[in-house]
C-alpha positions in Angstrom: 23.6 -13.8 -5.2 22.1 -15.8 -2.3 20.5 -14.1 0.6 21.2 -15.4 4.0 19.2 -15.0 7.2 21.4 -12.1 8.3 20.6 -10.2 5.1 16.9 -9.9 5.5 15.2 -11.7 8.4 14.1 -9.6 11.3 16.4 -11.5 13.6 19.4 -10.1 11.7 22.1 -7.9 13.1 21.9 -4.2 13.0 24.3 -3.8 10.1 22.3 -5.8 7.7 18.8 -4.7 8.6 16.8 -3.5 5.6 13.2 -2.6 5.4 10.6 -4.7 3.6 10.7 -2.7 0.3 14.5 -2.4 0.2 14.9 -6.2 0.3 12.4 -6.7 -2.5 14.1 -4.0 -4.6 17.6 -5.4 -4.1 16.6 -8.9 -4.9 15.2 -7.8 -8.2 18.1 -5.6 -9.1 21.0 -7.6 -7.7 19.9 -11.2 -7.4 18.2 -11.2 -10.7 19.3 -8.5 -13.1 22.9 -8.0 -12.0 23.6 -11.7 -11.8 22.7 -12.0 -15.5 26.0 -10.4 -16.6 28.0 -12.9 -18.6 31.7 -12.3 -19.5 31.6 -13.7 -23.0 28.5 -11.7 -24.0 28.9 -9.8 -27.2 26.6 -7.1 -25.9 26.5 -5.3 -22.6 22.8 -4.6 -22.9 20.0 -7.1 -22.2 16.3 -7.5 -22.9 13.9 -8.1 -20.0 10.8 -10.1 -20.8 7.9 -10.2 -18.3 4.2 -10.9 -18.2 1.4 -8.6 -16.9 1.8 -9.6 -13.2 5.6 -9.5 -13.1 5.7 -6.1 -14.8 3.7 -4.8 -11.8 6.0 -6.6 -9.4 9.0 -4.9 -10.9 7.4 -1.4 -11.3 6.3 -1.2 -7.7 9.8 -2.0 -6.4 12.1 -0.4 -9.1 12.1 2.5 -11.4 13.1 2.4 -15.0 16.4 4.1 -14.2 17.3 1.3 -11.8 16.6 -1.3 -14.4 18.6 0.6 -17.1 21.6 0.9 -14.7 21.7 -2.9 -14.5 22.2 -3.1 -18.3 18.6 -3.6 -19.5 17.9 -1.6 -22.6 14.5 -3.0 -23.6 11.5 -4.3 -21.6 9.1 -6.6 -23.5 5.7 -8.2 -22.9 6.0 -12.0 -23.4 2.6 -12.0 -25.1 3.4 -9.4 -27.7 5.0 -10.0 -31.0 8.7 -9.1 -30.6 11.5 -8.3 -33.0 14.3 -10.9 -33.0 17.5 -9.7 -31.4 19.9 -12.6 -31.7 22.9 -10.5 -30.6 21.4 -9.6 -27.2 21.0 -11.6 -24.0 17.5 -11.8 -22.5 16.2 -12.2 -19.0 12.8 -13.8 -18.4 10.9 -12.9 -15.3 7.5 -14.7 -15.6 4.9 -16.6 -13.6 5.3 -20.4 -13.8 2.1 -20.9 -15.8 1.5 -23.3 -18.7 0.8 -20.4 -21.0 4.1 -18.6 -20.1 6.1 -21.8 -20.5 4.6 -22.4 -23.9 5.5 -18.8 -25.0 9.0 -19.2 -23.6 9.6 -22.5 -25.4 8.3 -21.0 -28.7 10.8 -18.2 -28.4 13.6 -20.7 -27.8 12.5 -23.3 -30.4 13.9 -23.6 -33.9 17.4 -23.2 -35.3 17.6 -19.5 -34.5 16.2 -18.5 -31.1 14.6 -15.1 -30.7 17.5 -14.0 -28.5 21.1 -15.1 -28.2 20.8 -16.1 -24.5 18.0 -16.3 -21.9 20.1 -15.1 -19.0 19.1 -16.2 -15.5 22.0 -16.9 -13.2 21.4 -19.9 -11.0 24.1 -20.7 -8.5 24.5 -24.4 -7.9 23.8 -24.1 -4.2 20.4 -22.6 -4.9 19.3 -25.3 -7.4 17.1 -27.0 -4.9 15.3 -23.8 -4.4 14.9 -23.1 -8.1 13.2 -26.3 -8.9 11.6 -27.2 -5.6 13.1 -30.7 -5.9 12.7 -31.6 -2.3 9.0 -32.0 -2.9 9.4 -34.1 -6.0 9.1 -37.9 -5.9 10.3 -38.4 -9.5 13.1 -35.9 -9.9 16.4 -35.5 -8.0 19.1 -32.9 -7.9 21.4 -35.2 -9.8 18.8 -35.3 -12.7 18.8 -31.6 -13.0 22.6 -31.2 -12.7 22.9 -33.8 -15.5 20.3 -31.8 -17.5 22.2 -28.5 -17.2 25.8 -29.7 -17.1 28.0 -28.1 -19.7 25.3 -25.6 -20.7 25.7 -22.8 -18.2 26.5 -20.1 -20.7 23.4 -20.6 -22.8 20.0 -19.8 -21.2 18.5 -18.7 -17.9 14.9 -18.0 -16.5 13.4 -16.6 -13.3 10.0 -17.7 -12.1 8.0 -15.5 -9.7 6.8 -18.4 -7.6 7.4 -22.2 -7.4 7.2 -24.1 -10.7 5.4 -27.4 -10.8 7.1 -30.7 -11.6 4.8 -31.0 -14.6 6.0 -27.8 -16.2 9.6 -28.7 -15.5 9.0 -32.0 -17.3 7.4 -30.2 -20.2 10.5 -28.0 -20.6 12.7 -31.1 -20.4 10.8 -32.8 -23.2 11.9 -30.2 -25.8 15.3 -31.4 -27.0 15.8 -28.3 -29.2 15.4 -25.9 -26.2 17.5 -27.7 -23.6 20.9 -26.8 -25.0 19.9 -23.1 -24.9 18.8 -23.1 -21.2 21.6 -22.3 -18.7 19.6 -22.2 -15.5 16.1 -22.1 -13.9 15.4 -20.3 -10.7 12.5 -19.2 -8.5 12.6 -15.6 -7.3 9.6 -16.0 -4.9 8.5 -12.5 -5.6 4.8 -12.4 -6.5 3.6 -9.4 -4.5 3.6 -5.7 -5.0 5.7 -3.6 -2.6 3.5 -0.6 -2.5 5.2 1.0 0.5 8.3 0.6 2.6 5.9 -1.3 5.0 3.1 -2.5 2.8 2.4 -5.0 0.0 -0.7 -6.2 -1.9 -1.3 -9.5 -3.6 -3.3 -8.0 -6.5 -6.5 -9.8 -5.8 -8.8 -7.0 -6.9 -12.0 -9.1 -6.8 -11.2 -10.6 -3.4 -14.0 -8.7 -1.6 -16.5 -10.0 -4.2 -15.2 -13.5 -4.2 -15.0 -13.9 -0.5 -18.1 -12.0 0.7 -20.4 -12.5 -2.3 -22.3 -15.6 -3.2 -22.3 -17.8 -0.1 -23.7 -20.8 -2.1 -20.8 -20.9 -4.6 -17.5 -21.1 -2.8 -15.4 -22.3 -5.7 -14.2 -18.8 -6.6 -13.6 -18.0 -3.0 -11.4 -21.1 -2.5 -9.5 -20.3 -5.7 -9.0 -16.7 -4.5 -7.7 -17.9 -1.1 -5.3 -20.3 -2.8 -3.7 -17.6 -5.0 -3.6 -15.3 -2.0 -1.9 -17.8 0.2 0.8 -18.6 -2.4 1.6 -15.0 -3.0 1.8 -14.2 0.7 4.1 -17.2 1.1 6.5 -15.6 -1.5 6.8 -12.6 0.8 8.3 -14.7 3.6 10.3 -16.9 1.2 11.8 -13.7 -0.3 12.6 -12.1 3.1 13.8 -15.4 4.6 11.2 -15.1 7.4 9.3 -17.9 9.0 6.2 -16.5 10.8 4.3 -17.7 13.8 0.8 -17.6 12.2 -2.1 -16.1 14.2 -5.6 -15.6 12.8 -9.0 -14.4 13.8 -11.0 -17.5 14.7 -14.7 -17.9 13.9 -17.0 -17.3 16.8 -20.4 -19.0 17.0 -23.2 -17.4 18.9 -24.4 -20.8 20.2 -24.1 -24.5 19.4 -27.2 -24.2 17.2 -25.7 -21.4 15.0 -24.0 -22.7 11.8 -20.6 -21.3 10.9 -20.6 -19.8 7.4 -17.8 -19.6 4.8 -17.3 -15.9 5.6 -16.7 -16.8 9.2 -13.9 -19.1 8.2 -12.0 -16.8 5.8 -9.1 -16.0 8.2 -8.9 -19.7 9.3 -8.8 -21.0 5.7 -6.3 -18.4 4.6 -4.0 -19.0 7.6 -4.1 -22.8 6.8 -3.2 -22.2 3.2 -0.3 -19.9 4.1 1.0 -22.5 6.5 0.9 -25.2 3.9 2.9 -23.1 1.6 5.4 -22.1 4.3 6.1 -25.7 5.2 7.4 -26.2 1.6 9.6 -23.1 2.0 11.6 -24.8 4.7 13.6 -26.6 2.0 14.8 -23.3 0.6 18.5 -22.7 1.4 19.0 -20.4 4.4 15.3 -20.4 5.2 14.8 -20.4 9.0 13.5 -23.5 10.6 12.1 -21.7 13.6 9.7 -18.8 13.8 11.4 -15.4 13.2 8.4 -13.1 13.0 4.6 -12.8 13.6 1.8 -12.9 11.1 -1.8 -11.9 12.0 -4.4 -12.9 9.4 -7.6 -10.9 9.3 -10.3 -10.0 6.8 -12.4 -7.0 5.9 -15.1 -7.9 8.4 -12.8 -6.9 11.2 -13.6 -3.2 10.6 -16.5 -2.1 8.3 -16.1 1.6 9.2 -12.4 2.3 8.3 -13.0 2.0 4.5 -15.7 4.7 4.3 -15.2 7.2 7.1 -13.4 10.5 6.2 -9.8 10.2 7.3 -8.2 13.6 7.9 -4.6 12.8 7.3 -2.6 14.3 4.4 -2.3 11.0 2.5 -5.9 10.0 2.9 -7.3 13.4 2.0 -5.2 13.6 -1.2 -6.5 10.2 -2.4 -10.1 10.9 -1.2 -10.6 14.4 -2.6 -8.2 14.9 -5.5 -9.3 12.0 -7.7 -5.8 10.6 -7.9 -4.9 7.6 -10.0 -2.9 5.4 -7.6 -0.1 7.7 -6.5 -0.3 10.0 -9.5 -1.6 13.5 -9.0 -2.5 15.5 -12.1 -2.7 19.3 -11.9 -2.9 22.0 -14.5 -0.1 24.5 -15.2 -0.3 27.6 -17.5 1.0 26.9 -21.0 4.4 28.3 -21.9 3.1 29.2 -25.3 0.1 31.1 -24.0 -2.4 28.4 -25.0 -4.8 26.3 -22.8 -3.4 25.0 -19.5 -1.3 22.0 -19.7 -1.6 18.9 -17.4 1.4 17.9 -15.3 1.7 14.6 -13.5 3.4 14.3 -10.2 4.0 11.0 -8.2 3.4 11.3 -4.5 5.8 8.6 -3.4 8.4 7.9 -0.8 11.3 9.4 -2.9 9.8 12.8 -2.1 11.1 13.7 1.4 8.3 16.2 2.0 5.6 13.6 1.2 7.5 11.1 3.3 7.3 13.4 6.3 3.8 14.8 5.9 1.8 11.9 4.5 0.6 10.5 7.9 0.2 13.9 9.5 -3.2 15.4 10.2 -4.0 18.0 7.5 -3.8 20.8 10.0 -0.4 19.6 11.2 0.8 19.4 7.6 -0.4 22.9 7.1 1.7 24.3 10.0 4.8 22.3 9.0 4.7 23.6 5.5 4.3 27.2 6.7 7.2 26.7 9.0 9.4 25.2 6.2 8.7 28.0 3.9 9.4 30.6 6.5 12.7 28.9 7.6 13.6 28.4 4.0 13.5 32.1 3.4 15.5 32.9 6.5 18.3 30.4 5.7 18.6 30.5 1.9 21.3 32.9 0.7 19.5 33.8 -2.5 16.2 34.5 -0.6 18.1 36.6 2.0 19.7 38.8 -0.6 16.4 39.2 -2.5 14.8 40.2 0.8 17.5 42.4 2.1 18.3 44.4 -1.0 16.4 45.4 -4.1 19.4 47.1 -5.6 21.7 44.6 -7.3 24.5 47.2 -7.1 24.6 46.9 -3.3 25.5 43.1 -3.5 29.2 42.4 -3.4 30.9 40.0 -5.8 31.4 37.5 -3.0 27.7 37.8 -2.0 26.6 37.4 -5.6 28.7 34.2 -5.9 27.0 32.8 -2.7 23.6 33.7 -4.1 24.3 32.0 -7.4 25.6 28.9 -5.6 22.4 28.8 -3.5 20.0 29.0 -6.5 20.0 25.4 -7.7 19.1 24.1 -4.3 16.7 27.0 -3.8 14.8 26.2 -7.0 14.6 22.5 -6.2 13.4 23.0 -2.7 10.8 25.6 -3.7 9.5 23.2 -6.4 9.1 20.4 -3.8 7.5 22.7 -1.2 5.1 24.4 -3.6 3.7 21.1 -4.8 2.7 20.1 -1.3 1.7 23.6 -0.3 -0.8 23.8 -3.2 -2.3 20.5 -2.1 -2.4 21.0 1.6 -3.2 24.6 2.4 -6.9 24.2 2.2 -7.5 23.1 5.8 -7.7 26.5 7.4 -9.8 29.4 6.3 -6.7 31.6 6.1 -5.2 29.4 3.4 -5.6 31.8 0.5 -4.1 34.7 2.5 -1.1 32.5 3.4 -0.7 31.6 -0.3 -0.8 35.3 -1.1 1.8 36.0 1.5 4.2 33.5 -0.1 3.6 35.1 -3.5 4.3 38.6 -2.1 7.8 37.6 -0.8 10.5 39.7 -2.4 12.4 36.5 -3.5 9.4 35.5 -5.6 10.8 37.3 -8.6 14.0 35.3 -8.6 12.2 32.0 -9.1 12.4 30.1 -12.4 9.4 30.5 -14.7 8.4 26.9 -14.0 8.4 27.6 -10.2 6.3 30.7 -10.7 3.7 28.6 -12.6 3.8 26.1 -9.8 3.2 28.7 -7.1 0.2 30.1 -9.1 -1.3 26.6 -9.2 -1.0 26.6 -5.4 -3.6 29.3 -5.3 -6.0 27.5 -7.7 -5.9 24.1 -6.0 -6.1 25.6 -2.5 -9.2 27.4 -3.6 -10.7 24.4 -5.3 -10.2 22.0 -2.3 -11.4 24.7 0.1 -14.5 25.1 -2.0 -15.1 21.3 -1.9 -14.9 21.2 1.8 -17.2 24.2 2.2 -19.8 23.2 -0.3 -20.0 19.6 0.9 -19.9 20.5 4.5 -17.1 18.0 5.2 -16.1 19.4 8.6 -19.6 19.1 9.9 -20.0 15.7 8.3 -16.7 14.5 9.6 -17.6 15.6 13.1 -20.9 13.6 12.9 -19.1 10.5 11.6 -16.7 10.5 14.5 -19.4 11.2 17.0 -21.4 8.2 15.7 -18.4 6.0 15.9 -17.6 7.0 19.5 -21.2 6.9 20.7 -21.7 10.6 21.1 -24.4 10.7 18.4 -27.2 8.4 17.3 -30.0 8.0 14.9 -31.7 11.2 15.8 -28.6 13.2 15.0 -28.3 11.5 11.6 -31.9 12.2 10.8 -31.5 15.9 11.8 -28.3 16.2 9.7 -30.0 14.7 6.6 -33.1 16.9 6.9 -31.1 20.2 7.5 -28.3 19.5 5.0 -29.9 18.7 1.7 -26.8 20.0 -0.2 -24.7 17.1 1.0 -23.5 15.0 -2.0 -25.0 11.6 -2.7 -21.6 10.0 -2.1 -21.2 11.5 1.4 -24.8 10.6 2.3 -24.0 7.1 1.2 -20.9 6.9 3.3 -22.7 8.3 6.4 -25.5 5.6 5.9 -22.9 2.9 5.6 -21.3 3.9 8.9 -24.7 4.0 10.4 -25.5 0.5 9.0 -22.2 -0.8 10.5 -23.2 0.5 14.0 -26.9 -0.1 13.9 -27.5 -3.0 11.4 -31.0 -3.7 12.9 -32.2 -0.2 11.8 -31.9 -1.2 8.2 -34.2 -4.2 8.3 -37.6 -4.1 6.6 -39.6 -0.8 6.4 -37.2 1.0 8.8 -34.4 0.5 6.3 -36.5 1.7 3.4 -37.5 4.8 5.3 -33.8 5.7 6.0 -32.9 5.2 2.4 -35.7 7.4 1.3 -34.7 10.1 3.7 -31.1 10.0 2.4 -32.5 10.0 -1.2 -30.2 7.1 -2.1 -30.5 5.3 -5.4 -31.3 1.6 -5.7 -27.6 1.0 -6.4 -26.5 3.0 -3.4 -29.1 1.3 -1.2 -27.6 -2.0 -2.3 -24.2 -0.9 -1.0 -25.7 -0.1 2.4 -27.5 -3.4 2.6 -24.4 -5.3 1.6 -22.6 -4.0 4.7 -24.3 -6.8 6.5 -22.3 -9.3 4.4 -19.1 -8.0 6.0 -20.3 -8.8 9.5 -19.9 -12.4 10.6 -23.3 -14.1 11.0 -22.8 -14.8 14.6 -22.1 -11.2 15.4 -24.7 -9.6 13.1 -27.4 -11.6 14.9 -26.4 -9.7 18.1 -27.4 -6.5 16.5 -24.0 -4.8 16.5 -21.3 -4.4 13.9 -18.6 -6.4 15.7 -17.6 -7.8 19.1 -15.7 -4.6 19.8 -18.9 -2.6 19.7 -20.2 -4.5 22.7 -17.2 -3.6 24.8 -17.0 0.0 23.7 -20.5 1.2 24.6 -20.6 0.3 28.3 -20.5 3.9 29.5 -22.4 5.4 26.5 -26.1 6.0 26.2 -25.7 5.5 22.4 -24.0 2.6 20.8 -20.3 3.0 20.2 -18.0 1.3 17.7 -14.8 2.6 19.2 -13.6 3.4 22.7 -12.3 6.9 23.5 -8.5 6.9 24.1 -8.6 8.9 27.3 -4.8 8.8 27.7 -4.3 10.3 24.3 -4.9 14.0 24.0 -5.7 14.7 20.4 -4.2 17.9 19.2 -6.3 18.2 16.0 -10.0 18.2 15.5 -11.4 15.1 13.7 -8.4 12.9 14.7 -10.2 10.7 17.2 -10.9 7.8 14.8 -8.5 4.8 14.7 -8.8 1.5 12.8 -9.5 -1.7 14.7 -6.2 -3.2 13.6 -4.5 -0.8 16.0 -6.2 -2.6 18.8 -5.5 -6.0 17.4 -1.8 -5.2 16.8 -1.4 -3.8 20.3 -2.9 -6.9 21.8 -0.8 -9.2 19.6 2.4 -7.3 20.5 1.5 -7.3 24.2 1.1 -11.1 24.2 4.7 -11.6 22.9 7.3 -11.4 25.6 10.1 -10.6 23.2 8.5 -7.3 22.1 10.9 -4.5 23.3 8.0 -2.2 23.9 4.5 -3.6 24.6 1.6 -1.3 25.7 -1.9 -2.5 26.2 -4.8 -0.9 24.4 -5.6 1.0 27.6 -2.3 2.8 27.9 -1.8 4.5 24.6 0.5 7.5 24.0 -0.2 10.6 22.0 0.3 9.7 18.4 3.2 11.4 16.8 1.3 11.6 13.5 -1.2 13.9 15.1 1.2 16.1 17.1 2.7 19.3 15.7 6.3 18.8 15.0 9.0 21.5 14.5 11.7 21.5 12.0 15.0 23.3 12.2 15.2 24.4 8.6 13.5 24.4 5.2 15.4 21.3 4.1 14.6 19.0 7.1 12.4 16.7 5.1 15.5 15.4 3.3 16.7 13.9 6.6 13.7 11.7 6.6 14.9 9.9 3.6 18.5 9.6 4.9 17.5 8.2 8.3 14.7 5.9 7.1 17.0 2.9 7.0 19.0 3.7 10.1 15.8 4.1 12.2 15.1 0.4 11.5 18.3 -0.7 13.3 18.1 -2.4 16.7 14.4 -3.3 16.2 12.7 -6.5 17.2 11.1 -9.1 15.1 8.8 -8.0 12.3 5.0 -8.2 12.7 3.0 -8.8 9.5 -0.7 -8.2 9.4 -2.7 -9.3 6.4 -6.3 -8.2 5.6 -8.2 -10.2 3.0 -10.7 -8.1 1.1 -8.8 -4.8 1.0 -7.1 -2.4 3.3 -7.2 1.3 3.8 -4.7 4.1 4.0 -5.6 4.7 7.7 -4.6 1.1 8.4 -1.3 1.5 6.6 -0.7 4.7 8.6 -1.3 2.7 11.8 1.4 0.2 10.8 3.9 3.0 10.4 2.8 4.5 13.7 3.1 1.2 15.6 6.6 0.6 14.1 7.9 3.4 16.2 5.8 2.6 19.2 6.6 -1.1 19.4 10.1 -0.8 18.1 9.3 -3.5 15.6 8.8 -3.1 11.8 5.0 -3.6 11.2 4.2 -4.6 7.6 0.7 -4.4 6.2 -0.4 -6.8 3.5 -3.7 -7.0 1.7 -5.4 -8.0 -1.5 -5.6 -4.3 -2.4 -5.4 -0.8 -1.0 -8.8 0.8 -1.5 -9.8 4.4 -1.3 -13.5 5.0 -0.2 -14.8 5.3 -3.8 -13.1 2.0 -4.7 -14.4 0.2 -1.7 -18.0 1.4 -2.3 -17.8 0.3 -6.0 -16.7 -3.2 -4.9 -19.4 -3.4 -2.2 -22.1 -2.6 -4.7 -21.0 -5.6 -6.7 -21.5 -8.0 -3.9 -24.5 -10.4 -4.0 -27.4 -8.8 -2.1 -28.5 -10.4 1.1 -31.2 -13.0 0.6 -34.6 -12.5 2.4 -35.0 -14.7 5.4 -38.2 -15.6 7.3 -37.2 -13.1 9.9 -37.5 -10.3 7.4 -41.0 -11.2 6.2 -43.8 -9.0 7.6 -46.9 -11.2 8.2 
């Protein structure tokens, strides 16, 4: 199956428009797995062999049920010892590395291969793409057609990114393997689709490699090279050719030397462009720009990774110790023993999660309350349980309607209760609300599993509420945002630290990191040591605070502010500000003032493009829908979010991609979803990783500490 421009590029017609993650998923399932079906195969089942990276690529886009539906009965690791299955076909989805090719050839070598076929369907009109022949000076299309002629029903392999001429030659040398190879192809899928509008390149050490040791740039260059190649596969997969923009290095004066850190976006943009030029030879790849790419790095915004974000998604990952999207909670044992752990995935397949994830926690609370209330009023089973305690009063017809309503009732209650138990902690009346739910007359008609789930709601609501109260998160959150917007300063921080000794070490550390981003000069010499002592930070924590200076470009840190934006935002403030108040936006919820800098960057980028259907300047913002209470007509309205996700993308302009080297935050991903509706263009966030505050702090501690300069010496 070959994808044309109309299938995926953002210049496509309305009928074919698919979001970013849908395209990735369909290419894996249809273009790769489904095309592996062979008529003369003795078995309808196949084996899928992958390496560590491609396993993640697959798992982020597809579920095991999707893979099984395409005839895959077994998934294997290429580096593990495997049982020979000569009667089955096999599909290889691997990186084009020397090690993987050697493992592949060893499976194929000998009189009896490990599998009957290595199925990878390669259409003849995509052969040029598969072997990247246009860039080869020694091999031609005729050579490969001759190599594979008459052998199509034997063996087939997919590579996740372009394969080198050297590795193709290495495969060609093995005469015992060639008769068993039917086709070679490149999927150009070496990224993780973590969200319908987000991907990562799996460079977990990018922050350390790029912002660490300034003297040794070898690791940084290698990191940027891998990053650029994987970003290029995004555009090759989507058949998009971007107009590349990047944050250019700014020098303070001609005497100031530009550092490697200053050039990260420039170098990365150049690397991406070099890879994209090669993609032009791919069939159906556009020759003119079809979208926009904005290349940034983590220095664009030092505050977003550590400030407390008060949206549902961010708070779940910040406070609940989640592992990725997996939330683990305890439920009472059915046998009466110790509580059992239950795992739940908070992902886009859950309509309630999809609707509430970017809502302010207070807004999410109100919506859940409304859903539960409307659910009771509209569900037949709940109405009968409410209206009559005497079963004899219910007619046979009414009983039939009640029974018919029960399956949907149980399913909806299970979905709602999961989010209610996570989300109801924001207000002081949370526990009383949970008790109200439990006291509903229909509570007795729930399944035993649903009753256990509702009980857990009370436990988790109490636990989270206790965390907020004990750690003083509301007061801390207010101080954080006042600092960012210039309504608080050093004196306010000192007062908070001296009067709130119960604040956890982690929260003190995050507050000091925000302070260091706004007032870097306050952490020089003895002044910095005094602040660390006041906050009672450990040496390791103090190292994280000091390393914040590594994320500020040298030319800007010398100015005594965190970024160029700070100089613009504090004009009318007595205290220094890192953000400008959005006067045109009336925030409905407390602690929802903060916004990541990329929102400003994307607004400016969109405003500079004449084709943008809607382009507002950073001074004319509208009230964000994610922070505004929103009604719902019934208890099932979240399901409509899933149904209309694809249709909402129709009639949209060209895509905008923004890539942040060094890690992105959930608030930045939320901004991309928000601006998609505002700009009427799909905004896709890419990064080396998506980091929660704890993950970012851990990475920052591992950076090389700043070296002492002559300016720091006290003589």
